[in-house]
C-alpha positions in Angstrom: 19.6 -20.6 -57.7 22.4 -18.2 -56.8 25.1 -19.1 -54.4 25.0 -18.0 -50.8 27.3 -14.9 -50.5 29.4 -13.5 -47.7 27.0 -10.6 -47.1 24.1 -13.1 -46.9 26.0 -15.1 -44.2 26.7 -11.9 -42.2 23.0 -11.1 -42.3 22.1 -14.4 -40.7 23.5 -13.2 -37.4 20.9 -14.0 -34.7 18.5 -15.4 -37.3 17.9 -18.8 -38.8 21.0 -21.0 -38.0 23.5 -21.5 -40.7 24.2 -25.1 -41.8 27.7 -26.1 -42.7 29.3 -29.5 -43.4 32.6 -30.6 -44.8 33.0 -31.8 -48.4 36.1 -33.0 -50.2 34.7 -34.5 -53.4 32.4 -33.7 -56.3 29.8 -36.3 -55.4 29.7 -35.4 -51.7 29.3 -31.8 -52.7 26.4 -32.7 -55.0 24.6 -34.6 -52.3 25.1 -32.0 -49.5 24.7 -28.8 -51.5 20.8 -28.6 -51.4 20.9 -28.9 -47.6 23.7 -26.6 -46.6 24.4 -22.9 -46.6 28.1 -23.4 -46.6 30.4 -26.3 -47.6 33.8 -26.3 -45.9 36.7 -28.0 -47.7 38.5 -28.7 -44.4 42.1 -29.6 -43.9 40.5 -32.5 -41.9 40.8 -34.2 -45.4 44.3 -35.0 -44.2 42.9 -37.6 -41.8 39.6 -38.4 -43.6 41.0 -38.8 -47.1 44.7 -39.4 -46.7 45.0 -41.2 -43.4 47.4 -38.7 -42.0 47.9 -38.4 -38.2 46.9 -34.8 -38.1 46.1 -31.8 -40.3 49.7 -30.5 -40.0 51.1 -32.3 -43.2 48.3 -31.0 -45.5 49.5 -29.0 -48.4 48.1 -26.1 -50.5 48.0 -28.4 -53.5 45.8 -30.8 -51.6 43.4 -28.1 -50.6 43.3 -26.7 -54.1 42.5 -30.0 -55.7 39.7 -30.8 -53.3 38.4 -27.3 -53.2 38.0 -27.2 -57.0 36.2 -30.5 -56.9 33.7 -29.2 -54.3 33.1 -26.0 -56.2 32.4 -28.1 -59.4 29.9 -30.2 -57.5 27.9 -27.4 -55.9 25.7 -24.6 -57.1 24.0 -23.2 -54.0 26.2 -23.4 -50.9 29.1 -21.0 -50.4 32.4 -22.9 -50.5 35.1 -22.1 -48.0 38.6 -23.6 -48.2 40.9 -24.1 -45.3 44.4 -22.6 -45.4 46.8 -25.4 -44.3 49.4 -25.1 -41.7 52.4 -23.1 -42.8 50.7 -21.3 -45.6 49.7 -18.1 -43.8 51.4 -17.8 -40.4 54.7 -16.2 -41.5 53.3 -12.8 -42.5 50.2 -11.1 -43.9 51.8 -11.0 -47.3 52.5 -14.7 -47.3 48.9 -15.3 -46.3 47.6 -13.1 -49.1 49.8 -15.0 -51.6 48.5 -18.4 -50.4 44.8 -17.3 -50.1 44.8 -15.6 -53.5 46.3 -18.7 -55.2 43.7 -20.9 -53.4 40.8 -18.8 -54.6 42.1 -18.7 -58.1 42.7 -22.4 -58.3 39.3 -23.4 -56.7 36.7 -20.8 -57.4 35.8 -20.8 -53.8 34.3 -17.7 -52.1 36.4 -17.6 -48.9 39.2 -19.0 -46.9 39.4 -20.2 -43.3 42.4 -19.9 -41.1 43.1 -20.8 -37.5 44.2 -18.5 -34.7 43.0 -15.6 -32.6 44.5 -12.2 -31.7 47.8 -13.3 -33.2 46.2 -13.6 -36.6 44.1 -10.4 -36.4 46.5 -8.3 -38.5 46.6 -11.0 -41.1 42.8 -11.2 -41.2 42.6 -7.5 -41.6 45.2 -7.5 -44.4 43.3 -10.2 -46.3 39.8 -8.6 -45.7 41.0 -5.2 -46.9 42.2 -6.7 -50.1 39.0 -8.5 -51.0 39.6 -12.0 -49.5 36.8 -13.0 -47.2 38.1 -14.8 -44.1 36.3 -17.2 -41.8 38.2 -17.3 -38.5 38.7 -20.3 -36.2 39.2 -20.1 -32.4 39.2 -22.4 -29.4 40.5 -25.9 -30.2 42.7 -25.3 -33.3 43.7 -28.6 -34.7 46.8 -27.2 -36.6 48.2 -26.3 -33.2 47.8 -29.9 -31.8 51.5 -30.2 -31.1 51.5 -27.0 -29.0 48.2 -27.8 -27.3 49.2 -31.4 -26.5 46.1 -33.0 -27.9 42.5 -32.4 -28.9 40.9 -31.9 -25.4 38.2 -29.2 -24.9 39.6 -25.7 -24.3 38.7 -23.1 -21.8 38.6 -25.1 -18.7 40.6 -22.5 -16.8 39.4 -18.9 -16.4 42.5 -17.6 -17.9 42.1 -19.7 -21.1 38.4 -18.9 -21.3 39.2 -15.2 -21.2 41.9 -15.7 -23.9 39.5 -17.5 -26.2 36.8 -14.8 -25.8 39.4 -12.1 -26.5 40.6 -14.0 -29.6 37.1 -14.1 -31.0 36.6 -10.4 -30.4 39.9 -9.6 -32.0 39.3 -11.6 -35.2 35.8 -10.2 -35.5 37.1 -6.6 -35.1 39.8 -7.5 -37.8 37.1 -8.2 -40.4 36.4 -11.9 -40.3 32.9 -12.5 -41.7 32.2 -15.4 -39.4 34.0 -17.4 -36.7 34.2 -21.2 -36.1 34.3 -21.9 -32.4 35.6 -25.5 -31.8 35.8 -27.6 -28.7 35.2 -25.1 -25.9 33.2 -25.0 -22.7 29.7 -24.0 -23.6 29.6 -20.7 -21.7 32.5 -19.5 -23.8 30.6 -20.1 -27.0 27.5 -18.4 -25.7 29.5 -15.3 -24.5 31.3 -15.0 -27.9 28.1 -15.4 -29.8 26.4 -12.7 -27.8 29.4 -10.3 -27.9 30.5 -10.3 -31.6 28.6 -8.8 -34.6 29.4 -11.7 -37.0 27.9 -15.2 -37.1 29.5 -17.9 -35.0 29.7 -21.5 -36.2 29.9 -24.1 -33.5 31.6 -27.5 -33.5 31.6 -28.8 -30.0 30.5 -25.5 -28.7 26.8 -24.6 -28.2 23.4 -24.7 -29.9 23.3 -21.0 -29.2 25.9 -20.4 -31.9 24.6 -18.9 -35.2 25.3 -22.1 -37.0 26.9 -25.5 -36.8 29.5 -27.6 -38.7 30.5 -31.2 -38.5 32.9 -33.4 -40.5 30.5 -35.2 -42.8 32.2 -38.6 -42.4 32.0 -38.4 -38.6 28.3 -37.5 -38.8 27.5 -40.4 -41.1 29.3 -42.9 -38.9 32.2 -43.7 -41.2 34.7 -44.0 -38.4 34.6 -46.1 -35.2 35.9 -43.3 -33.0 34.6 -39.7 -33.1 34.8 -36.7 -30.8 32.2 -36.4 -28.0 30.6 -33.5 -29.8 29.7 -35.5 -32.9 26.1 -36.9 -33.2 26.0 -39.9 -35.6 23.1 -39.6 -38.0 23.8 -43.0 -39.6 26.0 -46.0 -39.8 27.4 -45.7 -43.3 30.5 -47.8 -42.4 28.3 -50.7 -41.4 26.1 -50.3 -44.5 29.0 -50.2 -46.8 30.6 -53.2 -45.1 27.4 -55.2 -45.4 27.0 -54.4 -49.1 30.6 -55.3 -49.8 30.2 -58.6 -48.0 27.1 -59.4 -50.2 29.0 -58.5 -53.3 32.0 -60.7 -52.2 29.7 -63.6 -51.5 28.0 -63.4 -54.9 31.4 -63.2 -56.7 32.7 -66.3 -54.9 29.4 -68.2 -55.6 29.5 -67.1 -59.3 26.0 -65.6 -59.0 27.4 -62.2 -60.0 27.3 -61.0 -62.7 23.9 -62.4 -63.5 21.8 -62.3 -66.7 21.0 -58.6 -66.1 24.6 -57.6 -66.0 26.1 -59.3 -69.0 26.0 -58.8 -72.7 24.9 -61.6 -75.0 24.7 -61.8 -78.8 21.4 -60.9 -80.3 19.6 -63.8 -81.9 
């Protein structure tokens, strides 16, 4: 089976919704790959894998290591790697250097970067030089210090207009798709209806051309998750119960049992 390509994603605009989840490891990629059109190696790995307070401290080396693992673990889904904070904002040339290095190191098909109209020239620069870019507007976690938190965006008319304008700017600049995160639903609907490229919602609207969630949030690995997350399981509870059973058997000396030990042949 061939991998999903950038042109194939573009062609899904207004058609069957695109499915995207985050992945950071080989095994997770192997499990998710048959079900997803795209796998996002998100800088959310800063919190999910490394226990960092935000995505801001994430480095290019972190993204490269996890991106390469996800590419090795998948064969169908298109792999997109987040560009971490500080790796692309300074100039289009700096962004190209970072993005080209990431794609070489990982084998991924595209990069994702945050920001609206201010990043349009950078997106155009990358796109014109053969680097596919997924844009990201609305709630942009790398800007958490400037935004003052992770609250939904677009509550005021002025901010709503800015987000719509940001989406139109990055689409016009050549982004092949746009993540819309944490916005009032009418904003996501308006953007989806006004741009020619697919929109991927996360805390946005079912009207978007696709959806993405952090896999660990969706699986119930954390006690606290954003409002927009639907939990499809309680993996934290399941793992805790299995670990408790293992601990009990070790303490009772019932594990390992006859099936798990090696004995001399008679």
